[in-house]
Steps between C-alpha positions, in 0.01 A plus 500: 500500500469121494706479821262743672200287404677182616564660840139619526360153436606322823426815701142508373463127560613534863273800556200311358567206734519726806190711431187391683265757345332343194475819294865593557610145419314498170652836407850366565427182301381713211827695511692169521338374178564826317866506604535136394347597167768766450774252587379253237477786252866589560589130467339501154206281597211723386235226513568430866522875568155552354359215707644645821369847411155350454524338843602833650205672333272229632622576850412866437135404455509305825665798673220730388224266609658439838542875553136568410373219722720614786341845478159333492329736256489588133461877471256618233534862391170630374267789431119479475417410142151396391434135587870419524552643846262675736368488856157345553220651709659352813839652425659172396736480200344337195528485123627278222868577558464463875343155466754377245801617701348364821490159333860545387610587853314195630688284252824635647371418847479861616249785538431789264564848640351803324684830471295767328684801358349847516521562125504269197831651386671372817456129422810440287735715714375317810575162340847606386585633846409165658181602680316203354541176306240530226271763349141382476293791374372425152819636344549474124820346366657795315845522340592812697410327825700190407811718493458547875344176626409151384146379438342162538339335202183682402205395714216727387425639151427870461479787253492877544160644408357848460201567728255791491169601655216353292348848472801604293391450138800667335749217555447170322849387394869574543494745210257718696763551772716727285540832677314373807626477859532145635564449871752247627728425794880509502692171493204294378445284193224744401742789467752290307226411251368855468845639425502298177190678366572810294296817525354459849557694820574310820412613850693323777377703795320200649725296729257220584395265217208375710304825475530553124179316411306665781612840372377416149167375633452823695594715201812648661716378211401399149728219384728250675713203405494200736564126492214289369443308828459832681258625236288185523476525878444876472189443291347312793540796735449774241248383237526830310851418377570401141803334338596677179797305366814307594840661455728199552515140396481220752718558806555302819511573869801350676628478856803722554813345649837660573777421253711362784245230585499266197423207730175662611407570139563137405292370791218743420489407131494131590213567741301699241540221248381247756183686600409548135531127443310385810208744470582714804555811288157463340332474841660823621414671171132407528493628858586854392403536136187288449 
């Protein structure tokens, strides 16, 4: 095996010297460093092998950034969700997530492109299949979701709350839900939280989380579970809503990233840390939630 690696090394070096395309050259250089790392490993020089592997991994980050910049856009997969993503009265994309990811794209020197899925449940499959780079849709970091995709560091605190019509005087706490029907939506943090409560019935016939609060306000359904940010915004549009109780501890929204794009995740986390430190995050927050 060592002989194979030794043969590959000069071949990769010659290829790298001949390539004029920057992206292809960086890819070959990354492979060169990784092969060199394996050679040092076989020569019982683990420290040098680790150093070369680190160099190769560093090239991988450069490869990703060059590829993204060459394409010219960062693709945001989304679905209308409260103040996190929506279209304004002129039909322009807006929202907390849209603004944050637009700033991230600008940092990369490219534009943000929005791809809206037809149903909330399509977001993760669309990301996995490569239809976008990042999910920005007020999505909660849940263990079951982390089995499929990666999430950025948490960027927005949330809880799941029970909401009713204020005319409903029979429900005042979680204990009053026993035997009652609570409406939710499949593949949401609300449903995951409700499934942990014993003695309740769950209706998942609604496919759109955005109409749950409207349905409660109009009396079409009695009880729903939604994220706290949605409930707070919902009270503005439907003053007859009432929060009964919370059914989870503190959770966090995160931006979804494919497991095969660790470089993007690293860049995004670095960006989120930076805007928290320089006050940019707070400015965007006040724009939509104050």
